N, C-alpha and C positions, 0 to 999 in steps of 0.2 A: 811792806815788807822788809826793806831796806834800812828804813827808820828804826825799826824795831831793834831794840837791845834789852838786856837783863839788866832791871834797877834793884841795887840792893840797898839803898838809904831813901826812907820816903819821909815826907813832911808828916808831923802828927797831928793831922787833922782827918775830919770826916770828910767824906765826898759831898760835893754840893747835891740838893736834892735832883736838880735836873740830871748830873752826870751820874748819880746812882740810878736813877730812873731809865735812862738811857742804856745803861750798862746792864740792867736787870731785864730789860726789853731785849737786848742783844743775846742774853743768855738764853731766854725763852726762846728765841727764835733760831737759836743756833742748832740745837739738838734735831729735829726732823731733818735738816738738810744734810747733815753728816754721816747719818748711820750706815755703815757697811754690814754689820751682823743683826743678829736678832735678840741679843743680850740687851735688855734696858740698861741705858746708862743715864747720868745725869749731872747736872752741874747745880750747885747751891751757892747763893749769896750769902756771906756772913759779914754783919758789920761792927767786928769787934776784934782788937789784936788777939791774934793766935800764937801759940809758941811754936815758933819755927827758925828755924836755921837756913840761911845766912842773911833776912831782911832785918832791917831796924826801923823802927817807927812807923810800920805798916797798920792801919786799921780797918782794911777791908780786905777780905779774900774771897775767892772762887773755890770750894771745893769741889773736885771731882770724885764721883761715886759709882762703882760699878756693883753688879750683884755679888754674893759672898763667893759663889761660883762662878768665876768669869773665865772667860778663854781670850785666845790673841786677839781677834777681831773685837771684842768689847775693849782691850786696850788700846787698840788703833782708834776706835769710836771715840773714846775720851780724848784722846790728843787730837783727833780732827777738831772736834767740839771747840775744846779748850783753845787750840790756835786760831779758830776763828774769832773768839771772844778776844783774845789777846791783840790780835790786829785792828780789831774795831777799837779796842781800848788805847791802843797807840795812836789811832787817826784822832781819837778824842783829846788827845794829849795827856794820856794818862801812863804812868810807868808800871811794870809788871813784872815777875819775876816767878817762874815755875819752880815748884818746890816738891820734890818726890821722897826721899829717903829722909830729907831734913824736917818732915812734917811729925809733929807730936800727933798721935792717931787718937789717944783718948781726950787730948785737949779740943781738937777738930771736931770728935764725935759729940763732946759734952757742948759746945757752943751750937751744934745743929739741933739739939733738942728731940723734938719728936719727928724731926726730918729725918733721922739717922736711926735705922734698926739694926743694930750688930748680929743678930740671927740672920739679917736678910742682906746686908750692905756691907761694902768693903771700900775705904777709902784708898783711893787710887795716888792722890797728891793733891796738892793746893797751888793756888796762885795768888801770891800777893798784888793787890793792885790799889794805885793811888797815885797822889801827886809827887814827883822826885824831890828829893832835897836839893838844894842847888850847893 
């Protein structure tokens, strides 16, 4: 936890296949162990640049999704699950940056494709993840 810090500038390159696989596995495993509430939440990996502020050069994002009608516990669940993934990414040597209001909702939804239903889902925020620029 002490090693984790927010990264705003990323190398403009994709994650290696090994890093990507490990991150996706961590995302899949984080949800069941984090939930406090009964509302379904999920984290989705997107391997494309999204329109977000304040990061530069990032090519991979984790999109945090809650139900359209969500409550306080669902928001806490999103934060807990995403924090678990962020700490694991830090351990892997990856940089991360949580983004809430700086998320372009339309762009994120478009890049999720059929993994996002605007009638059922709400994007709480995204997390940029990648290799820090030096």
